[in-house]
All heavy atoms as a GROMACS GRO file, in nm:
protein
  620
    1MET      N    1   3.846  11.598   2.250
    1MET     CA    2   3.941  11.641   2.352
    1MET      C    3   4.078  11.585   2.318
    1MET      O    4   4.092  11.468   2.285
    1MET     CB    5   3.892  11.589   2.488
    1MET     CG    6   3.966  11.642   2.605
    1MET     SD    7   3.913  11.810   2.635
    1MET     CE    8   4.055  11.872   2.713
    2ALA      N    9   4.178  11.665   2.328
    2ALA     CA   10   4.314  11.622   2.295
    2ALA      C   11   4.373  11.538   2.408
    2ALA      O   12   4.342  11.559   2.524
    2ALA     CB   13   4.401  11.744   2.270
    3GLU      N   14   4.456  11.446   2.370
    3GLU     CA   15   4.528  11.366   2.468
    3GLU      C   16   4.657  11.439   2.504
    3GLU      O   17   4.700  11.530   2.436
    3GLU     CB   18   4.560  11.230   2.408
    3GLU     CG   19   4.437  11.147   2.375
    3GLU     CD   20   4.351  11.116   2.496
    3GLU    OE1   21   4.405  11.088   2.605
    3GLU    OE2   22   4.227  11.121   2.483
    4GLU      N   23   4.722  11.395   2.610
    4GLU     CA   24   4.848  11.455   2.652
    4GLU      C   25   4.949  11.448   2.539
    4GLU      O   26   4.962  11.347   2.471
    4GLU     CB   27   4.904  11.381   2.773
    4GLU     CG   28   5.031  11.443   2.827
    4GLU     CD   29   5.079  11.376   2.953
    4GLU    OE1   30   4.999  11.310   3.021
    4GLU    OE2   31   5.198  11.389   2.983
    5GLY      N   32   5.018  11.558   2.515
    5GLY     CA   33   5.119  11.563   2.411
    5GLY      C   34   5.067  11.612   2.278
    5GLY      O   35   5.144  11.638   2.188
    6GLN      N   36   4.936  11.626   2.264
    6GLN     CA   37   4.880  11.675   2.139
    6GLN      C   38   4.872  11.827   2.143
    6GLN      O   39   4.860  11.887   2.250
    6GLN     CB   40   4.740  11.620   2.114
    6GLN     CG   41   4.737  11.474   2.080
    6GLN     CD   42   4.596  11.428   2.049
    6GLN    OE1   43   4.502  11.467   2.114
    6GLN    NE2   44   4.584  11.345   1.946
    7VAL      N   45   4.878  11.886   2.026
    7VAL     CA   46   4.865  12.031   2.013
    7VAL      C   47   4.724  12.060   1.963
    7VAL      O   48   4.677  11.999   1.867
    7VAL     CB   49   4.967  12.088   1.913
    7VAL    CG1   50   4.944  12.235   1.889
    7VAL    CG2   51   5.108  12.062   1.965
    8ILE      N   52   4.657  12.153   2.029
    8ILE     CA   53   4.525  12.197   1.986
    8ILE      C   54   4.543  12.332   1.918
    8ILE      O   55   4.598  12.424   1.977
    8ILE     CB   56   4.428  12.211   2.104
    8ILE    CG1   57   4.411  12.078   2.175
    8ILE    CG2   58   4.293  12.265   2.056
    8ILE    CD1   59   4.331  12.088   2.303
    9SER      N   60   4.495  12.343   1.797
    9SER     CA   61   4.504  12.468   1.724
    9SER      C   62   4.363  12.519   1.699
    9SER      O   63   4.280  12.448   1.643
    9SER     CB   64   4.576  12.444   1.590
    9SER     OG   65   4.578  12.563   1.516
   10CYS      N   66   4.337  12.639   1.743
   10CYS     CA   67   4.206  12.700   1.725
   10CYS      C   68   4.222  12.823   1.638
   10CYS      O   69   4.295  12.915   1.673
   10CYS     CB   70   4.144  12.738   1.858
   10CYS     SG   71   4.118  12.598   1.968
   11HIS      N   72   4.153  12.824   1.526
   11HIS     CA   73   4.166  12.934   1.430
   11HIS      C   74   4.047  13.027   1.430
   11HIS      O   75   4.041  13.118   1.348
   11HIS     CB   76   4.188  12.878   1.289
   11HIS     CG   77   4.313  12.795   1.280
   11HIS    ND1   78   4.438  12.850   1.274
   11HIS    CD2   79   4.332  12.661   1.281
   11HIS    CE1   80   4.528  12.755   1.269
   11HIS    NE2   81   4.467  12.639   1.273
   12SER      N   82   3.953  13.003   1.520
   12SER     CA   83   3.838  13.092   1.530
   12SER      C   84   3.787  13.090   1.673
   12SER      O   85   3.817  12.998   1.751
   12SER     CB   86   3.727  13.048   1.435
   12SER     OG   87   3.670  12.925   1.481
   13VAL      N   88   3.710  13.189   1.708
   13VAL     CA   89   3.650  13.195   1.840
   13VAL      C   90   3.558  13.076   1.861
   13VAL      O   91   3.556  13.016   1.968
   13VAL     CB   92   3.573  13.329   1.860
   13VAL    CG1   93   3.497  13.328   1.990
   13VAL    CG2   94   3.670  13.446   1.855
   14ASP      N   95   3.485  13.037   1.757
   14ASP     CA   96   3.394  12.923   1.770
   14ASP      C   97   3.470  12.794   1.802
   14ASP      O   98   3.428  12.717   1.889
   14ASP     CB   99   3.313  12.905   1.641
   14ASP     CG  100   3.209  13.014   1.623
   14ASP    OD1  101   3.170  13.079   1.723
   14ASP    OD2  102   3.166  13.035   1.508
   15SER      N  103   3.583  12.770   1.734
   15SER     CA  104   3.657  12.647   1.760
   15SER      C  105   3.720  12.651   1.900
   15SER      O  106   3.727  12.550   1.969
   15SER     CB  107   3.763  12.620   1.653
   15SER     OG  108   3.863  12.718   1.654
   16TRP      N  109   3.763  12.768   1.944
   16TRP     CA  110   3.818  12.783   2.079
   16TRP      C  111   3.709  12.754   2.182
   16TRP      O  112   3.731  12.678   2.277
   16TRP     CB  113   3.874  12.923   2.099
   16TRP     CG  114   3.917  12.950   2.239
   16TRP    CD1  115   3.860  13.032   2.328
   16TRP    CD2  116   4.030  12.891   2.307
   16TRP    NE1  117   3.928  13.029   2.448
   16TRP    CE2  118   4.032  12.944   2.438
   16TRP    CE3  119   4.126  12.799   2.271
   16TRP    CZ2  120   4.128  12.907   2.532
   16TRP    CZ3  121   4.222  12.762   2.365
   16TRP    CH2  122   4.222  12.817   2.494
   17ASN      N  123   3.592  12.812   2.162
   17ASN     CA  124   3.482  12.790   2.255
   17ASN      C  125   3.442  12.642   2.258
   17ASN      O  126   3.411  12.588   2.364
   17ASN     CB  127   3.362  12.876   2.219
   17ASN     CG  128   3.385  13.023   2.252
   17ASN    OD1  129   3.466  13.055   2.338
   17ASN    ND2  130   3.317  13.111   2.182
   18GLU      N  131   3.444  12.578   2.144
   18GLU     CA  132   3.413  12.434   2.136
   18GLU      C  133   3.512  12.354   2.220
   18GLU      O  134   3.473  12.264   2.295
   18GLU     CB  135   3.415  12.388   1.991
   18GLU     CG  136   3.380  12.243   1.974
   18GLU     CD  137   3.387  12.199   1.828
   18GLU    OE1  138   3.358  12.282   1.739
   18GLU    OE2  139   3.423  12.084   1.805
   19GLN      N  140   3.641  12.385   2.208
   19GLN     CA  141   3.743  12.313   2.286
   19GLN      C  142   3.725  12.337   2.435
   19GLN      O  143   3.738  12.244   2.516
   19GLN     CB  144   3.884  12.356   2.242
   19GLN     CG  145   3.924  12.309   2.106
   19GLN     CD  146   3.926  12.157   2.097
   19GLN    OE1  147   3.970  12.087   2.187
   19GLN    NE2  148   3.879  12.106   1.984
   20LEU      N  149   3.691  12.460   2.474
   20LEU     CA  150   3.669  12.488   2.615
   20LEU      C  151   3.545  12.415   2.668
   20LEU      O  152   3.547  12.363   2.780
   20LEU     CB  153   3.654  12.638   2.638
   20LEU     CG  154   3.781  12.720   2.626
   20LEU    CD1  155   3.752  12.868   2.646
   20LEU    CD2  156   3.887  12.674   2.724
   21LEU      N  157   3.440  12.409   2.588
   21LEU     CA  158   3.320  12.336   2.630
   21LEU      C  159   3.350  12.187   2.647
   21LEU      O  160   3.305  12.124   2.743
   21LEU     CB  161   3.206  12.355   2.529
   21LEU     CG  162   3.141  12.493   2.530
   21LEU    CD1  163   3.042  12.506   2.414
   21LEU    CD2  164   3.070  12.517   2.662
   22LEU      N  165   3.426  12.129   2.555
   22LEU     CA  166   3.463  11.988   2.566
   22LEU      C  167   3.547  11.963   2.691
   22LEU      O  168   3.526  11.864   2.762
   22LEU     CB  169   3.540  11.943   2.441
   22LEU     CG  170   3.459  11.930   2.313
   22LEU    CD1  171   3.553  11.906   2.194
   22LEU    CD2  172   3.359  11.816   2.324
   23ALA      N  173   3.640  12.051   2.717
   23ALA     CA  174   3.726  12.036   2.835
   23ALA      C  175   3.644  12.047   2.963
   23ALA      O  176   3.661  11.968   3.056
   23ALA     CB  177   3.837  12.141   2.834
   24ASN      N  178   3.554  12.141   2.966
   24ASN     CA  179   3.471  12.162   3.084
   24ASN      C  180   3.375  12.045   3.104
   24ASN      O  181   3.358  11.996   3.215
   24ASN     CB  182   3.395  12.294   3.072
   24ASN     CG  183   3.326  12.329   3.202
   24ASN    OD1  184   3.379  12.309   3.308
   24ASN    ND2  185   3.206  12.384   3.191
   25ALA      N  186   3.315  11.998   2.997
   25ALA     CA  187   3.218  11.888   3.006
   25ALA      C  188   3.286  11.758   3.050
   25ALA      O  189   3.226  11.677   3.121
   25ALA     CB  190   3.149  11.868   2.872
   26SER      N  191   3.410  11.738   3.010
   26SER     CA  192   3.481  11.613   3.043
   26SER      C  193   3.527  11.610   3.188
   26SER      O  194   3.561  11.506   3.240
   26SER     CB  195   3.600  11.594   2.950
   26SER     OG  196   3.701  11.688   2.982
   27LYS      N  197   3.530  11.727   3.252
   27LYS     CA  198   3.578  11.740   3.390
   27LYS      C  199   3.722  11.692   3.405
   27LYS      O  200   3.769  11.668   3.515
   27LYS     CB  201   3.488  11.662   3.487
   27LYS     CG  202   3.342  11.697   3.480
   27LYS     CD  203   3.311  11.817   3.564
   27LYS     CE  204   3.160  11.834   3.567
   27LYS     NZ  205   3.116  11.966   3.565
   28LYS      N  206   3.792  11.676   3.294
   28LYS     CA  207   3.930  11.631   3.297
   28LYS      C  208   4.030  11.747   3.305
   28LYS      O  209   4.146  11.726   3.334
   28LYS     CB  210   3.964  11.551   3.170
   28LYS     CG  211   3.892  11.420   3.160
   28LYS     CD  212   3.934  11.349   3.034
   28LYS     CE  213   3.862  11.218   3.018
   28LYS     NZ  214   3.897  11.152   2.893
   29LEU      N  215   3.982  11.866   3.278
   29LEU     CA  216   4.076  11.976   3.262
   29LEU      C  217   4.014  12.106   3.306
   29LEU      O  218   3.904  12.141   3.266
   29LEU     CB  219   4.114  11.984   3.112
   29LEU     CG  220   4.207  12.092   3.067
   29LEU    CD1  221   4.345  12.073   3.127
   29LEU    CD2  222   4.217  12.090   2.915
   30ASP      N  223   4.081  12.176   3.391
   30ASP     CA  224   4.043  12.313   3.423
   30ASP      C  225   4.156  12.400   3.372
   30ASP      O  226   4.256  12.420   3.440
   30ASP     CB  227   4.023  12.332   3.573
   30ASP     CG  228   3.971  12.471   3.606
   30ASP    OD1  229   3.976  12.560   3.520
   30ASP    OD2  230   3.927  12.491   3.719
   31VAL      N  231   4.140  12.448   3.253
   31VAL     CA  232   4.245  12.518   3.180
   31VAL      C  233   4.302  12.635   3.260
   31VAL      O  234   4.424  12.649   3.273
   31VAL     CB  235   4.193  12.568   3.043
   31VAL    CG1  236   4.298  12.653   2.972
   31VAL    CG2  237   4.152  12.450   2.958
   32THR      N  238   4.217  12.717   3.314
   32THR     CA  239   4.266  12.838   3.381
   32THR      C  240   4.350  12.807   3.503
   32THR      O  241   4.449  12.875   3.528
   32THR     CB  242   4.149  12.931   3.420
   32THR    OG1  243   4.060  12.860   3.506
   32THR    CG2  244   4.075  12.980   3.298
   33GLN      N  245   4.315  12.707   3.578
   33GLN     CA  246   4.392  12.673   3.698
   33GLN      C  247   4.516  12.591   3.664
   33GLN      O  248   4.625  12.619   3.712
   33GLN     CB  249   4.307  12.598   3.798
   33GLN     CG  250   4.201  12.684   3.862
   33GLN     CD  251   4.116  12.607   3.962
   33GLN    OE1  252   4.131  12.488   3.979
   33GLN    NE2  253   4.026  12.678   4.026
   34ASP      N  254   4.499  12.489   3.580
   34ASP     CA  255   4.611  12.401   3.549
   34ASP      C  256   4.725  12.474   3.480
   34ASP      O  257   4.842  12.440   3.499
   34ASP     CB  258   4.566  12.284   3.460
   34ASP     CG  259   4.476  12.187   3.534
   34ASP    OD1  260   4.463  12.199   3.658
   34ASP    OD2  261   4.420  12.099   3.469
   35TRP      N  262   4.694  12.572   3.395
   35TRP     CA  263   4.797  12.640   3.317
   35TRP      C  264   4.816  12.785   3.357
   35TRP      O  265   4.884  12.860   3.289
   35TRP     CB  266   4.765  12.630   3.168
   35TRP     CG  267   4.770  12.488   3.123
   35TRP    CD1  268   4.663  12.406   3.097
   35TRP    CD2  269   4.885  12.408   3.102
   35TRP    NE1  270   4.707  12.281   3.062
   35TRP    CE2  271   4.843  12.280   3.064
   35TRP    CE3  272   5.022  12.433   3.112
   35TRP    CZ2  273   4.932  12.176   3.036
   35TRP    CZ3  274   5.110  12.330   3.084
   35TRP    CH2  275   5.065  12.204   3.047
   36ALA      N  276   4.758  12.827   3.470
   36ALA     CA  277   4.773  12.963   3.522
   36ALA      C  278   4.739  13.068   3.416
   36ALA      O  279   4.813  13.163   3.394
   36ALA     CB  280   4.914  12.984   3.577
   37ILE      N  281   4.626  13.049   3.349
   37ILE     CA  282   4.579  13.144   3.248
   37ILE      C  283   4.526  13.268   3.318
   37ILE      O  284   4.435  13.258   3.399
   37ILE     CB  285   4.469  13.081   3.159
   37ILE    CG1  286   4.515  12.951   3.096
   37ILE    CG2  287   4.420  13.183   3.055
   37ILE    CD1  288   4.628  12.965   2.998
   38GLU      N  289   4.585  13.382   3.286
   38GLU     CA  290   4.546  13.508   3.348
   38GLU      C  291   4.462  13.595   3.255
   38GLU      O  292   4.387  13.680   3.300
   38GLU     CB  293   4.671  13.585   3.390
   38GLU     CG  294   4.760  13.508   3.485
   38GLU     CD  295   4.897  13.573   3.500
   38GLU    OE1  296   4.912  13.692   3.466
   38GLU    OE2  297   4.989  13.503   3.544
   39ALA      N  298   4.480  13.577   3.126
   39ALA     CA  299   4.411  13.660   3.027
   39ALA      C  300   4.412  13.586   2.895
   39ALA      O  301   4.482  13.486   2.878
   39ALA     CB  302   4.480  13.795   3.013
   40MET      N  303   4.335  13.636   2.801
   40MET     CA  304   4.332  13.578   2.668
   40MET      C  305   4.386  13.681   2.570
   40MET      O  306   4.347  13.797   2.580
   40MET     CB  307   4.190  13.539   2.628
   40MET     CG  308   4.133  13.430   2.714
   40MET     SD  309   4.228  13.279   2.715
   40MET     CE  310   4.196  13.218   2.552
   41PRO      N  311   4.475  13.645   2.484
   41PRO     CA  312   4.536  13.513   2.473
   41PRO      C  313   4.651  13.498   2.571
   41PRO      O  314   4.710  13.595   2.618
   41PRO     CB  315   4.588  13.510   2.329
   41PRO     CG  316   4.624  13.652   2.300
   41PRO     CD  317   4.520  13.735   2.376
   42THR      N  318   4.683  13.374   2.604
   42THR     CA  319   4.802  13.340   2.682
   42THR      C  320   4.878  13.235   2.603
   42THR      O  321   4.822  13.134   2.564
   42THR     CB  322   4.764  13.286   2.821
   42THR    OG1  323   4.698  13.389   2.895
   42THR    CG2  324   4.888  13.241   2.898
   43PHE      N  325   5.006  13.260   2.579
   43PHE     CA  326   5.092  13.168   2.506
   43PHE      C  327   5.188  13.106   2.607
   43PHE      O  328   5.260  13.178   2.676
   43PHE     CB  329   5.169  13.242   2.396
   43PHE     CG  330   5.080  13.308   2.296
   43PHE    CD1  331   5.040  13.440   2.314
   43PHE    CD2  332   5.035  13.239   2.185
   43PHE    CE1  333   4.957  13.502   2.222
   43PHE    CE2  334   4.952  13.300   2.093
   43PHE     CZ  335   4.913  13.431   2.111
   44ILE      N  336   5.187  12.974   2.616
   44ILE     CA  337   5.267  12.904   2.715
   44ILE      C  338   5.375  12.823   2.646
   44ILE      O  339   5.348  12.750   2.551
   44ILE     CB  340   5.177  12.812   2.802
   44ILE    CG1  341   5.071  12.895   2.872
   44ILE    CG2  342   5.261  12.733   2.901
   44ILE    CD1  343   4.969  12.814   2.947
   45PHE      N  344   5.497  12.836   2.694
   45PHE     CA  345   5.611  12.761   2.641
   45PHE      C  346   5.643  12.651   2.742
   45PHE      O  347   5.666  12.679   2.860
   45PHE     CB  348   5.732  12.853   2.622
   45PHE     CG  349   5.709  12.960   2.520
   45PHE    CD1  350   5.645  13.078   2.553
   45PHE    CD2  351   5.750  12.940   2.388
   45PHE    CE1  352   5.623  13.175   2.458
   45PHE    CE2  353   5.728  13.038   2.293
   45PHE     CZ  354   5.664  13.156   2.327
   46LEU      N  355   5.645  12.527   2.694
   46LEU     CA  356   5.668  12.412   2.781
   46LEU      C  357   5.796  12.340   2.741
   46LEU      O  358   5.832  12.335   2.625
   46LEU     CB  359   5.552  12.312   2.768
   46LEU     CG  360   5.413  12.363   2.800
   46LEU    CD1  361   5.309  12.268   2.750
   46LEU    CD2  362   5.399  12.385   2.948
   47LYS      N  363   5.860  12.283   2.841
   47LYS     CA  364   5.972  12.193   2.816
   47LYS      C  365   5.951  12.072   2.906
   47LYS      O  366   5.947  12.085   3.028
   47LYS     CB  367   6.106  12.259   2.847
   47LYS     CG  368   6.224  12.168   2.819
   47LYS     CD  369   6.356  12.237   2.840
   47LYS     CE  370   6.468  12.141   2.802
   47LYS     NZ  371   6.597  12.204   2.814
   48GLU      N  372   5.933  11.957   2.841
   48GLU     CA  373   5.909  11.832   2.911
   48GLU      C  374   5.794  11.845   3.011
   48GLU      O  375   5.802  11.797   3.124
   48GLU     CB  376   6.038  11.784   2.978
   48GLU     CG  377   6.148  11.756   2.877
   48GLU     CD  378   6.280  11.716   2.941
   48GLU    OE1  379   6.286  11.699   3.064
   48GLU    OE2  380   6.378  11.703   2.866
   49GLY      N  381   5.688  11.914   2.970
   49GLY     CA  382   5.568  11.926   3.053
   49GLY      C  383   5.571  12.034   3.159
   49GLY      O  384   5.476  12.051   3.234
   50THR      N  385   5.680  12.110   3.166
   50THR     CA  386   5.694  12.216   3.266
   50THR      C  387   5.690  12.351   3.197
   50THR      O  388   5.756  12.371   3.094
   50THR     CB  389   5.828  12.202   3.341
   50THR    OG1  390   5.832  12.073   3.403
   50THR    CG2  391   5.844  12.309   3.446
   51ILE      N  392   5.616  12.444   3.254
   51ILE     CA  393   5.609  12.580   3.198
   51ILE      C  394   5.745  12.646   3.217
   51ILE      O  395   5.795  12.656   3.329
   51ILE     CB  396   5.499  12.664   3.266
   51ILE    CG1  397   5.361  12.602   3.240
   51ILE    CG2  398   5.504  12.809   3.217
   51ILE    CD1  399   5.248  12.670   3.315
   52VAL      N  400   5.804  12.691   3.107
   52VAL     CA  401   5.933  12.760   3.113
   52VAL      C  402   5.921  12.909   3.082
   52VAL      O  403   6.011  12.986   3.114
   52VAL     CB  404   6.039  12.696   3.021
   52VAL    CG1  405   6.073  12.556   3.068
   52VAL    CG2  406   5.995  12.696   2.876
   53ASP      N  407   5.808  12.947   3.022
   53ASP     CA  408   5.789  13.088   2.988
   53ASP      C  409   5.645  13.106   2.941
   53ASP      O  410   5.578  13.008   2.907
   53ASP     CB  411   5.884  13.129   2.875
   53ASP     CG  412   5.926  13.275   2.884
   53ASP    OD1  413   5.858  13.354   2.951
   53ASP    OD2  414   6.029  13.309   2.823
   54LYS      N  415   5.599  13.229   2.940
   54LYS     CA  416   5.468  13.257   2.882
   54LYS      C  417   5.457  13.404   2.848
   54LYS      O  418   5.529  13.488   2.901
   54LYS     CB  419   5.354  13.212   2.972
   54LYS     CG  420   5.332  13.290   3.099
   54LYS     CD  421   5.214  13.230   3.174
   54LYS     CE  422   5.190  13.300   3.305
   54LYS     NZ  423   5.074  13.246   3.374
   55VAL      N  424   5.366  13.431   2.755
   55VAL     CA  425   5.334  13.567   2.714
   55VAL      C  426   5.185  13.584   2.738
   55VAL      O  427   5.103  13.507   2.687
   55VAL     CB  428   5.368  13.592   2.566
   55VAL    CG1  429   5.323  13.732   2.523
   55VAL    CG2  430   5.517  13.573   2.540
   56VAL      N  431   5.150  13.683   2.818
   56VAL     CA  432   5.010  13.709   2.850
   56VAL      C  433   4.964  13.832   2.774
   56VAL      O  434   5.026  13.937   2.782
   56VAL     CB  435   4.992  13.730   3.003
   56VAL    CG1  436   4.848  13.763   3.036
   56VAL    CG2  437   5.038  13.609   3.080
   57GLY      N  438   4.858  13.815   2.697
   57GLY     CA  439   4.802  13.924   2.619
   57GLY      C  440   4.851  13.920   2.475
   57GLY      O  441   4.939  13.842   2.440
   58ALA      N  442   4.792  14.005   2.395
   58ALA     CA  443   4.823  14.010   2.251
   58ALA      C  444   4.945  14.100   2.229
   58ALA      O  445   4.934  14.214   2.187
   58ALA     CB  446   4.703  14.062   2.174
   59ARG      N  447   5.062  14.046   2.259
   59ARG     CA  448   5.187  14.120   2.248
   59ARG      C  449   5.273  14.056   2.139
   59ARG      O  450   5.358  13.972   2.168
   59ARG     CB  451   5.259  14.120   2.382
   59ARG     CG  452   5.178  14.188   2.490
   59ARG     CD  453   5.256  14.197   2.618
   59ARG     NE  454   5.182  14.276   2.712
   59ARG     CZ  455   5.162  14.241   2.838
   59ARG    NH1  456   5.212  14.128   2.884
   59ARG    NH2  457   5.093  14.319   2.918
   60LYS      N  458   5.248  14.096   2.017
   60LYS     CA  459   5.311  14.033   1.901
   60LYS      C  460   5.463  14.036   1.908
   60LYS      O  461   5.529  13.935   1.888
   60LYS     CB  462   5.261  14.100   1.773
   60LYS     CG  463   5.319  14.041   1.648
   60LYS     CD  464   5.268  14.113   1.525
   60LYS     CE  465   5.334  14.060   1.399
   60LYS     NZ  466   5.290  14.132   1.281
   61ASP      N  467   5.520  14.152   1.938
   61ASP     CA  468   5.666  14.165   1.941
   61ASP      C  469   5.727  14.077   2.050
   61ASP      O  470   5.827  14.008   2.027
   61ASP     CB  471   5.709  14.310   1.961
   61ASP     CG  472   5.676  14.398   1.841
   61ASP    OD1  473   5.660  14.344   1.730
   61ASP    OD2  474   5.664  14.520   1.859
   62GLU      N  475   5.666  14.077   2.168
   62GLU     CA  476   5.717  13.995   2.278
   62GLU      C  477   5.704  13.847   2.245
   62GLU      O  478   5.796  13.768   2.271
   62GLU     CB  479   5.641  14.025   2.407
   62GLU     CG  480   5.693  13.947   2.526
   62GLU     CD  481   5.617  13.976   2.655
   62GLU    OE1  482   5.530  14.066   2.659
   62GLU    OE2  483   5.645  13.906   2.754
   63LEU      N  484   5.594  13.808   2.182
   63LEU     CA  485   5.574  13.669   2.144
   63LEU      C  486   5.681  13.624   2.044
   63LEU      O  487   5.740  13.518   2.058
   63LEU     CB  488   5.434  13.648   2.085
   63LEU     CG  489   5.401  13.507   2.038
   63LEU    CD1  490   5.413  13.406   2.151
   63LEU    CD2  491   5.261  13.504   1.976
   64GLN      N  492   5.706  13.707   1.944
   64GLN     CA  493   5.809  13.674   1.845
   64GLN      C  494   5.946  13.661   1.910
   64GLN      O  495   6.025  13.572   1.875
   64GLN     CB  496   5.811  13.778   1.733
   64GLN     CG  497   5.689  13.768   1.644
   64GLN     CD  498   5.684  13.878   1.538
   64GLN    OE1  499   5.730  13.989   1.561
   64GLN    NE2  500   5.627  13.846   1.424
   65GLN      N  501   5.977  13.748   2.006
   65GLN     CA  502   6.106  13.742   2.076
   65GLN      C  503   6.117  13.613   2.156
   65GLN      O  504   6.223  13.548   2.156
   65GLN     CB  505   6.123  13.862   2.168
   65GLN     CG  506   6.143  13.993   2.095
   65GLN     CD  507   6.138  14.113   2.188
   65GLN    OE1  508   6.112  14.101   2.307
   65GLN    NE2  509   6.163  14.231   2.132
   66LYS      N  510   6.010  13.574   2.225
   66LYS     CA  511   6.013  13.451   2.305
   66LYS      C  512   6.027  13.329   2.216
   66LYS      O  513   6.100  13.235   2.250
   66LYS     CB  514   5.885  13.438   2.389
   66LYS     CG  515   5.866  13.548   2.490
   66LYS     CD  516   5.952  13.529   2.610
   66LYS     CE  517   5.917  13.637   2.713
   66LYS     NZ  518   5.983  13.616   2.839
   67ILE      N  519   5.959  13.326   2.103
   67ILE     CA  520   5.970  13.213   2.010
   67ILE      C  521   6.114  13.200   1.963
   67ILE      O  522   6.172  13.092   1.964
   67ILE     CB  523   5.874  13.229   1.891
   67ILE    CG1  524   5.728  13.211   1.939
   67ILE    CG2  525   5.907  13.129   1.779
   67ILE    CD1  526   5.625  13.250   1.836
   68THR      N  527   6.173  13.312   1.923
   68THR     CA  528   6.313  13.312   1.877
   68THR      C  529   6.406  13.265   1.988
   68THR      O  530   6.494  13.180   1.966
   68THR     CB  531   6.354  13.452   1.828
   68THR    OG1  532   6.267  13.491   1.721
   68THR    CG2  533   6.498  13.456   1.781
   69LEU      N  534   6.388  13.316   2.108
   69LEU     CA  535   6.471  13.278   2.222
   69LEU      C  536   6.465  13.128   2.248
   69LEU      O  537   6.569  13.062   2.261
   69LEU     CB  538   6.425  13.354   2.347
   69LEU     CG  539   6.489  13.311   2.478
   69LEU    CD1  540   6.636  13.353   2.483
   69LEU    CD2  541   6.412  13.370   2.594
   70HIS      N  542   6.344  13.073   2.252
   70HIS     CA  543   6.331  12.931   2.286
   70HIS      C  544   6.373  12.841   2.170
   70HIS      O  545   6.421  12.730   2.195
   70HIS     CB  546   6.188  12.902   2.334
   70HIS     CG  547   6.162  12.965   2.468
   70HIS    ND1  548   6.221  12.920   2.584
   70HIS    CD2  549   6.087  13.071   2.503
   70HIS    CE1  550   6.183  12.996   2.684
   70HIS    NE2  551   6.100  13.088   2.638
   71MET      N  552   6.360  12.888   2.048
   71MET     CA  553   6.412  12.811   1.934
   71MET      C  554   6.565  12.804   1.943
   71MET      O  555   6.624  12.699   1.919
   71MET     CB  556   6.368  12.873   1.803
   71MET     CG  557   6.223  12.847   1.768
   71MET     SD  558   6.168  12.930   1.618
   71MET     CE  559   6.281  12.867   1.498
   72GLN      N  560   6.628  12.914   1.978
   72GLN     CA  561   6.774  12.917   1.991
   72GLN      C  562   6.820  12.824   2.102
   72GLN      O  563   6.916  12.750   2.088
   72GLN     CB  564   6.823  13.060   2.015
   72GLN     CG  565   6.809  13.149   1.893
   72GLN     CD  566   6.839  13.294   1.924
   72GLN    OE1  567   6.844  13.334   2.040
   72GLN    NE2  568   6.853  13.374   1.820
   73LYS      N  569   6.750  12.826   2.216
   73LYS     CA  570   6.785  12.740   2.328
   73LYS      C  571   6.769  12.593   2.288
   73LYS      O  572   6.851  12.510   2.325
   73LYS     CB  573   6.696  12.769   2.449
   73LYS     CG  574   6.731  12.896   2.521
   73LYS     CD  575   6.641  12.915   2.640
   73LYS     CE  576   6.673  13.040   2.718
   73LYS     NZ  577   6.586  13.058   2.835
   74ALA      N  578   6.665  12.562   2.213
   74ALA     CA  579   6.641  12.425   2.170
   74ALA      C  580   6.752  12.378   2.077
   74ALA      O  581   6.795  12.264   2.083
   74ALA     CB  582   6.505  12.414   2.101
   75ARG      N  583   6.800  12.464   1.990
   75ARG     CA  584   6.907  12.429   1.898
   75ARG      C  585   7.038  12.403   1.974
   75ARG      O  586   7.113  12.313   1.938
   75ARG     CB  587   6.927  12.539   1.794
   75ARG     CG  588   6.819  12.541   1.690
   75ARG     CD  589   6.848  12.643   1.583
   75ARG     NE  590   6.735  12.655   1.495
   75ARG     CZ  591   6.682  12.769   1.454
   75ARG    NH1  592   6.735  12.882   1.493
   75ARG    NH2  593   6.579  12.770   1.374
   76ILE      N  594   7.064  12.483   2.074
   76ILE     CA  595   7.186  12.468   2.153
   76ILE      C  596   7.185  12.334   2.227
   76ILE      O  597   7.285  12.266   2.237
   76ILE     CB  598   7.202  12.585   2.254
   76ILE    CG1  599   7.232  12.715   2.178
   76ILE    CG2  600   7.309  12.555   2.358
   76ILE    CD1  601   7.226  12.839   2.263
   77ASN      N  602   7.068  12.295   2.279
   77ASN     CA  603   7.056  12.171   2.357
   77ASN      C  604   7.036  12.048   2.269
   77ASN      O  605   7.022  11.938   2.321
   77ASN     CB  606   6.939  12.184   2.457
   77ASN     CG  607   6.968  12.288   2.561
   77ASN    OD1  608   7.082  12.308   2.601
   77ASN    ND2  609   6.866  12.357   2.606
   78PHE      N  610   7.031  12.065   2.139
   78PHE     CA  611   7.004  11.953   2.049
   78PHE      C  612   7.124  11.876   2.016
   78PHE      O  613   7.229  11.886   2.001
   78PHE     CB  614   6.936  12.006   1.923
   78PHE     CG  615   6.846  11.907   1.860
   78PHE    CD1  616   6.746  11.845   1.932
   78PHE    CD2  617   6.859  11.873   1.725
   78PHE    CE1  618   6.662  11.754   1.873
   78PHE    CE2  619   6.775  11.782   1.666
   78PHE     CZ  620   6.674  11.724   1.741
   0.00000   0.00000   0.00000
């Protein structure tokens, strides 16, 4: 189970399911409620622990636009 501030990367359905089982078994995390997961995949953009944006569903173009947008914002605030 990842600690706060760590990034979990899942490259297969099996690894994703393993992470969900660990989270559920630990009773430390309810992913769907804590992060307002509505569908899979859900991409969440955080700033200092607060959700600032998200992309719900497999929307490649929208995801790329959001990544570019938030990278630009990060550069401006740097």
